[in-house]
N, C-alpha and C positions, 0 to 999 in steps of 0.2 A: 433298420440298426438298434434300433429300441428293444425291439422284441429279443434280438438276436441275443442283445448285452443282460437283459433282463433273465434269459433261459439259463445263462452262465451262472447268474447269480452276483458274480463278480471278477471282475479280471485283475485288474491292476492297480486298487486303492491303498496298497499298504503303506503307502506315504500318509497317510491316517494316524494321527497321536495312537489311535489306540487299534491300528488295523482293520477297522471294520471292512466287511462287505460293502460292495454299493452295486450301484443300480448298473453303471453304465461303464464300458469300456475307459478310464481316464487316463491311460498310462502314458508315460513321458516317453513313449517311444522317439513321436517327433520332435521332442523339444531336452536332446540332450544339454545343450545350455543351461534349461531349467533343475537338471538333473545335477548339474556340476553346482551351480547358484546353492541349492540346498547343502550338498555336502559340506561345501566351504562354511555355510552358516552355521552348520551343525560343529564345525571343528571350532570355529569360533567362540559359538555360543559355550562348547564343551573348555577350550582352552580357560574362557575368561570366568565359567561359572568356579571350575576346581580352584583354579587360583583366589578367587574372591571369597569362595567357603572355604577354603584353609586358611584363609587369612582372619577369617570371623572364627573360627577355632582356634587358631592363637590369640586372638586377643583376649577372647573369652577363658582361655585357657589357665592364666596366671590364676596361681594357688590364691591372693590378695582379692582377685573379682567373684571368686566362685560363689559369695553369697550378698554380693552386693543388691541385687535386683531377681527380682518375679520375673521379670520382663524377659531380661537375661538367658532364663533357662529355657523358654520358649524361642528366643531366637537361635539359640544353639541347636534347637531342634528342628528348626525351620532351616537351619543350614546343612544338618545333617541328611536331610529329606532330598534338600535341592543337589547335593551333593551327589546323593546317591543315585539321582534322576538324570544329572548330566553325563553319570558313569554309562548310560544304556545309549548314549547319543554315538558312540563310535560304529555300535552294531548296526545301528540304523543310517549312517551314512552309508558302509557296505554296502547294506541294502538298496538304499536309494542308487548307489552307482553301479549295483549291477541290475539296473532297471526294474526293483522292486522283488528281485528273486532272491529269496532266503538262501542263505549259505550255511548255517549255522545247526542244522537239525531239530525236530520238534521239541527234545527236551529244551535246547536253548531259546526258542522261539517261545516255550511257556513262561519260563525265567523271566525273561527279558522283558516282555510283554506285560508280565504281571507284576513288575520292580518298576516300570516306568507308570503302570497305572495306578498301584497305588501309592506310590511318592506322587504323580499329580494330586490326588484326593488328599494326602498327608498335608501338603506344601498350603495347601488351599484351605485344609480345617487348622493349619497353625494361624496361617495369617488372620481367619474370622475370629481363632480365641483370641489372639493377642491384640485385636480391636476393642475387645470387649474387656479385657483385663486393663487395657490404659483408661477407658473411659471409668471401670469399677475404681482402681486406685485412686483416681483424682476425686470422683462424687463422695466414696468414703472419706477422703482426707488423709489417706494413709500414704507415707512415703513410700518408694521402692524399695527401700530396704526393708522388708516386715519381719515378721515372727517367726522362730522356725516352724510353727504349724503349717503356715502358707505352702513352706515348700514341699510339704506333703504331700497338701490340697494339688500342689502344682504337678507335681509328679504324677498322682491320680490322673488329673482332667489330661496330660502327657499321654499316660497309658492308653485312657480312654480313645484318646484321638487316634493314636496308632492303631486300636482296636477297631475302631468303626473305616478307616483308613482299609485295613485288610479285610474286613467285612465286606465294603462297596467293591473290594477285588477280587472276591469270590466268583462272580460269572467269567470275567476275564483268565484266572486261573484253569478255571473247568473246562472253557470251551474254545480256549485259544489253542491253535492247531496249522501244523503244516500240511496245506491241501495245493494238490497238484491240479492247476488251471492251465488251462489252452498252452502246456509244455514247460511250464512255471513253477518252482516251489515257491508257497507265499505263505508268511505268518500272517494269519488274519483270523478273527474269530467265527468261528462256524455253528451257529445253533439250530439244534434241532429242528425248532419251530419255523422257521424261515426267516423271512423278511419282518413277517410281525413281530415277531421274539427281537431282533435286532434292532427296530425302532422301539419301542420297549428299554431296552436296553440304552439307547442313547437318549431319549426322554430320562431318563433317572440319571446320567451323566450330566446332563446340562440342568438339570433342578440342584441334584445334591452336590456338582462339582462347580457351579456358577450362578445361578439366580439364588437362591438361598443363601450362599456367603455373601454375596455383592449386597441383599438388603440388610444381613446383619452387619457387613462392616459400613455400609453406609448409615445405617440408622446409628450407632455404637460411636460412629467420629463427628456426625452431626450433632449426637448429644455432647460431644465431647469438647466440640468448637462452642457451643450454647453456655456450657457451663463454665469453660476459661473465661469468656465476656462477660460473664454476668456474676460470677462469685467473686467476692472480694477476698483474694489470697494471695499471695506471693506470686503465684505461677500465672497470674491473671494481666502482668504488667505488660507494656504494649510490645516490647522486644520479644518476651516470652508467648506472647500472642500470636506475633507474627510469626516466630520461628515454627510453633507447634501447627498453626493451618497450613504453612507451606507444606511442611513434613506431611502433615493429614492429606491434603491434597495430593502431591507425590504418589502413597498410597495407593488412594481408591484410584486414580487415573491409571497407574502402571498396570494394574490388575486389572481393572476392567479394558483397558484399550490392548493389550496382550492377550487376554481368552475371547474377547466379545467376537472376532470378526471369525474365531474358529468353531465357537459353541454357534454360531448365529448360519453358518455354512452347514454345520451336522445339522441344525433343527430344520434349514431346509432340504436334507436328503432324506428327513424322516417322513417329511409334509409329502416327497415324492413316493416313497417307500409304500405310505398309507392312501395312495390316490386322492389325495388332497390336494395338491399340487403337479402341474404338467412337465414329465422331462420333455426340455426345447434344447438348443442352440446355446442357449446362454447357460442353463445350466450345465453342458457341458465343457463348455469354456471356464465356467467357473470353478469346476471340479479338476478339468485338468492344472489349468494356468495360476489362480489365485489361490485354492485352497493347498495344496503347499507350501505358500507362503506364510497362508494364517497358522500350519503347524510350528513352522519355525519360527513368530512370532512368541506362539506360546511356549516354547522352549525358552527363547530368550527371557521368561520371566523369572527363570532360575538362577540367570547369573545378575539380575536389576536387584533381585531379594536382598543380597549382603549389602549393595552401594544405600539402598533406601534404608536399611535397620542397623545401620554400623556407621558407613563411611560420611551420613550424611548427618550425624549427631557429632555437635562438635568435642565432646570428649574423648571418643572415638580418633578423629582427627588428629587431636592434639598428641594424643599418646601413639598413633602411628608417625606423627613425624618426629618424634622424639626417639620412636625404635627405628627410621632410617637413619635419625642424621648422630645418635648418639649410641642406639643399641641397646636400649634400656628396657627391661620388661613392663609393660603397658600396664598399668592401672587403670578400670575404667569404670565410673560414679554413672548411674542410668538415671537420666534424669528426666527421659522421655516422656 
């Protein structure tokens, strides 16, 4: 069975976040309940992500708020990436419901898959940049309400992030296609170099999209917490220290826990492709039943970000309450 499936290159693993080819036939043919579950999760994440990110747009969109915070500009860009990301979920839900048979044609396959991957990278890069900015702002003893020159540099930084995300997505845009496999049309990546190039692609995704960002985010927030605990300044009072520590812990844990399972199983598949790990029953079961759930968990990060970066901040909660109860226009002063 392993040899037959490997000779096909890939059958039914379009449930992967990047619709990559896999070595085994891990179709959900025998798991209609799993497909229903995935579709339901995608629908819930899409609805929650749309509402959450639209709320962020509204809270940050008031004229009074546009120049109050450096971090807010990055939060706005993060919300934009997550908003675009969740817009692709209905396509993948339909794909899953049809047993991973893509019904939208080659052009939409390329477009939707590229948008999915680009916004995944952009979201991770903005999360990373925000962790660095929070530390630098506190380390330099600057308030978050900065001079106009900082807004120019922030916009340049955001432009660089979008450019890097676009460049990282180029292999997906070039090699994504609809392939006719085992009587089905699958939206997936098809590299001319075969499994070796696919393994390189996945390793690049793991390193650039997870390992390096996790290291930068972790180091930045550890340094931030050390600074808050040791520096004699207003932000180091016990209540403030406790709130920032809690916020930082949730940020790091949510990012790590949402993405780590997906990247770990992807790394396992890379090792199998490179013959560094054996194809066995455990691998088959994990890719059939566990891997699709890790994809759902990774998608869920896009609706968690607005909660973490806005609704956890007391200023946003206060203004949101006023908005709901009085219909006031919110004014946010970032003290994150």
